[in-house]
C-alpha positions as CSV (number, residue, x, y, z in Angstrom):
1,M,0.0,0.0,0.0
2,S,1.4,3.4,-0.9
3,V,0.4,6.7,0.7
4,S,0.4,9.9,-1.2
5,L,1.8,13.2,-0.2
6,Y,-1.7,14.6,-0.1
7,E,-2.9,11.9,2.2
8,V,0.1,12.3,4.6
9,S,-0.1,16.1,4.6
10,V,-3.5,17.6,3.7
11,E,-5.7,14.8,5.1
12,S,-3.7,14.8,8.3
13,Y,-3.7,18.5,8.6
14,L,-7.5,18.6,8.1
15,Q,-8.1,16.1,10.8
16,A,-6.0,18.1,13.3
17,V,-7.2,21.6,12.2
18,G,-10.8,20.4,12.3
19,A,-10.3,19.1,15.9
20,V,-8.7,22.4,16.9
21,A,-11.6,24.4,15.4
22,H,-14.0,22.2,17.4
23,F,-12.2,22.5,20.7
24,L,-11.8,26.2,20.3
25,E,-15.5,26.6,19.9
26,K,-16.1,24.4,23.0
27,G,-13.5,26.5,24.8
28,K,-15.2,29.8,23.9
29,T,-18.6,28.5,25.0
30,Y,-17.2,27.2,28.3
31,C,-15.3,30.4,29.1
32,E,-18.3,32.6,28.3
33,E,-20.6,30.5,30.4
34,N,-18.1,30.5,33.3
35,G,-16.9,34.1,33.3
36,I,-13.4,33.3,32.1
37,D,-11.8,36.2,30.2
38,L,-11.0,35.0,26.7
39,G,-8.3,37.7,26.5
40,E,-6.6,36.1,29.5
41,V,-6.8,32.6,27.8
42,V,-5.1,34.0,24.7
43,E,-2.1,35.0,26.8
44,T,-2.0,31.9,29.0
45,R,1.2,29.8,29.1
46,L,1.6,26.3,30.5
47,F,4.9,27.3,32.0
48,P,6.6,30.7,32.1
49,D,9.2,29.9,29.4
50,M,6.6,28.5,27.0
51,L,4.9,30.7,24.4
52,P,1.2,31.6,25.0
53,F,-2.0,30.0,23.7
54,R,-2.1,32.6,20.9
55,F,1.3,31.4,19.5
56,Q,0.2,27.8,19.7
57,L,-2.8,28.5,17.4
58,V,-0.7,30.6,15.0
59,S,1.6,27.7,14.8
60,V,-1.3,25.2,14.0
61,G,-2.2,27.4,11.0
62,H,1.5,27.8,10.0
63,H,2.3,24.1,10.2
64,S,-0.8,23.0,8.3
65,L,-1.8,25.3,5.4
66,G,1.5,27.3,5.8
67,S,3.4,24.0,5.4
68,I,1.9,23.4,1.9
69,Q,2.6,27.0,1.0
70,G,6.2,26.6,2.1
71,I,6.6,23.5,0.0
72,E,5.1,25.3,-3.0
73,A,7.6,28.2,-2.4
74,G,10.5,25.9,-1.6
75,A,11.2,27.7,1.7
76,F,9.6,27.7,5.1
77,S,10.4,29.9,8.2
78,P,9.1,30.0,11.7
79,P,5.7,31.7,12.2
80,G,5.1,35.2,13.5
81,S,3.9,35.7,17.1
82,G,0.3,36.5,16.4
83,D,0.5,39.6,18.5
84,G,-2.8,41.5,18.5
85,L,-4.9,38.4,17.7
86,D,-7.8,37.9,20.1
87,Y,-9.7,34.6,20.6
88,A,-12.1,35.3,17.7
89,G,-9.1,36.2,15.5
90,L,-7.5,32.9,16.4
91,Q,-10.6,31.0,15.6
92,N,-10.8,32.8,12.2
93,L,-7.2,31.9,11.6
94,I,-7.9,28.2,12.1
95,I,-11.1,28.4,10.0
96,D,-9.2,30.1,7.2
97,A,-6.4,27.4,7.4
98,K,-9.1,24.7,7.2
99,A,-10.8,26.4,4.2
100,G,-7.4,26.8,2.4
101,L,-6.6,23.1,3.0
102,E,-10.0,22.0,1.7
103,A,-9.3,24.0,-1.5
104,L,-6.2,22.1,-2.3
105,T,-6.4,19.3,-4.9
106,Q,-4.8,15.9,-4.6
107,D,-3.1,16.4,-8.0
108,D,-1.6,19.7,-7.1
109,V,-0.2,18.5,-3.7
110,N,1.0,15.2,-5.1
111,A,2.9,17.1,-7.8
112,Y,5.2,18.5,-5.0
113,G,6.5,15.0,-4.3
114,G,10.3,15.0,-4.1
115,K,10.4,18.8,-4.2
116,E,13.1,20.4,-2.1
117,V,11.9,22.7,0.7
118,I,14.4,24.6,2.9
119,F,13.6,25.4,6.5
120,E,15.2,28.8,7.2
121,I,15.8,30.0,10.7
122,G,18.2,32.9,10.9
123,D,21.3,32.1,8.9
124,R,20.6,28.4,9.2
125,K,19.1,26.5,6.3
126,I,17.9,22.9,6.7
127,P,17.1,21.0,3.4
128,F,14.2,18.5,3.2
129,T,12.2,16.8,0.5
130,A,8.5,17.7,0.7
131,E,7.7,14.2,2.1
132,N,10.4,14.4,4.8
133,F,9.5,18.0,5.7
134,V,5.9,16.9,6.3
135,M,6.5,13.7,8.2
136,T,9.5,14.8,10.3
137,F,9.0,18.5,10.8
138,S,5.6,19.8,10.0
139,L,3.3,17.1,11.4
140,P,5.2,16.8,14.7
141,N,5.1,20.6,15.1
142,L,1.4,20.7,14.3
143,Y,0.6,18.1,16.8
144,F,2.8,19.7,19.5
145,H,1.1,23.1,19.1
146,A,-2.4,21.6,18.9
147,A,-1.8,19.6,22.0
148,T,-0.4,22.6,23.9
149,A,-3.5,24.7,22.9
150,Y,-5.7,21.8,24.0
151,D,-3.8,21.5,27.3
152,I,-4.2,25.2,28.0
153,L,-7.9,25.0,27.6
154,R,-8.0,21.9,29.8
155,M,-6.0,23.9,32.4
156,K,-8.7,26.6,32.3
157,G,-11.3,23.9,33.0
158,V,-12.8,23.4,29.6
159,P,-14.3,19.9,29.6
160,L,-12.4,18.3,26.7
161,G,-11.5,14.7,26.1
162,K,-9.2,12.7,23.8
163,R,-12.0,12.5,21.2
164,D,-12.0,16.3,21.0
165,F,-8.3,16.3,20.2
166,M,-8.4,13.4,17.7
167,G,-10.9,15.0,15.4
168,R,-12.6,13.2,12.5
169,L,-11.1,9.8,11.9
170,R,-10.4,8.5,8.5
171,M,-12.1,5.1,8.6
172,K,-12.2,2.4,6.0
173,T,-15.0,3.0,3.5
């Protein structure tokens, strides 16, 4: 059985981004019903030396749709901080990433197979193939930042479970 670049990337991104959109909505509802300031949530960190909730969600968008855009361009850099984005803005960022991913075609994404993509951070340049970039860099980052956002909402009391994190499964049809 072979797996295409589209299946490994876009379909995996859609599962994660869809789950994030879902748990963000649950988080908003819970916070509003329980008098928790959404502005405070946006700036919450799990630990002082970790980046805030806001950055976690910017990173989810960046390591999903932004990953495909980076492959297309041949270069990928770290995301911005998302300064100035409120909770609603973060929700929109995730919704926009999901819509952008849904607009991609299998043929277009699969055509990037074997393409070189360079991760650029400062003066450092790390070369990947599209497939290795997705599997060893982009997906692990996406899951890390999605899990951190989930954990921050759980820390605030939002009643989320593993099913909320996993999103829509791709079952045998």
